[in-house]
C-alpha positions as CSV (number, residue, x, y, z in Angstrom):
1,M,9.1,-2.6,13.5
2,T,6.1,-0.3,13.4
3,S,2.8,-1.3,11.9
4,Y,3.5,1.2,9.1
5,Q,6.8,-0.4,8.3
6,Y,5.2,-3.9,8.4
7,C,2.4,-2.8,6.0
8,I,5.0,-1.4,3.6
9,L,6.9,-4.7,3.8
10,V,3.7,-6.7,3.0
11,L,2.7,-4.4,0.2
12,K,6.0,-4.7,-1.5
13,K,5.9,-8.5,-1.2
14,V,2.4,-8.8,-2.8
15,S,3.0,-6.1,-5.4
16,F,3.2,-8.8,-8.1
17,D,-0.6,-9.1,-8.1
18,S,-2.6,-5.8,-8.4
19,N,-5.8,-7.3,-6.8
20,L,-3.8,-8.7,-3.8
21,F,-1.9,-5.4,-3.5
22,F,-5.0,-3.3,-3.2
23,K,-6.7,-5.8,-0.9
24,E,-3.7,-5.6,1.4
25,Y,-3.6,-1.8,1.0
26,W,-7.2,-1.4,2.3
27,K,-6.4,-3.8,5.2
28,A,-3.3,-1.7,6.0
29,T,-5.3,1.5,6.1
30,K,-7.3,0.0,9.0
31,V,-4.3,-1.1,11.1
32,V,-1.9,1.8,10.9
33,D,-1.9,4.6,13.4
34,V,-3.8,7.8,12.4
35,E,-0.6,9.8,12.1
36,D,0.9,7.1,9.7
37,L,-2.2,6.9,7.5
38,E,-1.2,9.9,5.4
39,K,2.4,8.5,5.1
40,L,1.0,5.2,3.9
41,Q,-1.2,6.8,1.3
42,N,1.6,9.0,0.0
43,W,4.0,6.0,-0.2
44,C,1.3,3.9,-2.0
45,R,0.7,6.7,-4.6
46,C,4.5,6.9,-5.3
47,F,4.9,3.1,-5.4
48,V,1.9,2.7,-7.8
49,A,3.2,5.5,-10.0
50,Q,6.4,3.5,-10.5
51,S,4.7,0.2,-11.1
52,P,2.7,0.3,-14.4
53,H,1.0,-3.1,-13.7
54,L,-0.6,-1.6,-10.6
55,Q,-1.8,1.6,-12.2
56,S,-4.9,0.2,-13.9
57,E,-6.4,-0.9,-10.5
58,M,-5.5,2.4,-8.7
59,S,-8.7,3.4,-6.8
60,F,-7.7,5.3,-3.6
């Protein structure tokens, strides 16, 4: 499992809480490889767009 895949797994598990989700997102941006950072950002935008409870905290 890559660091990118692990970060996605963690983000999905903590998505019930928007504060925790974005805290983990910012941590994830520091640990993924440079080439995976854009993939992570794109994934997060799509995931947040599908999760209304996360949209109010979107700040990336």
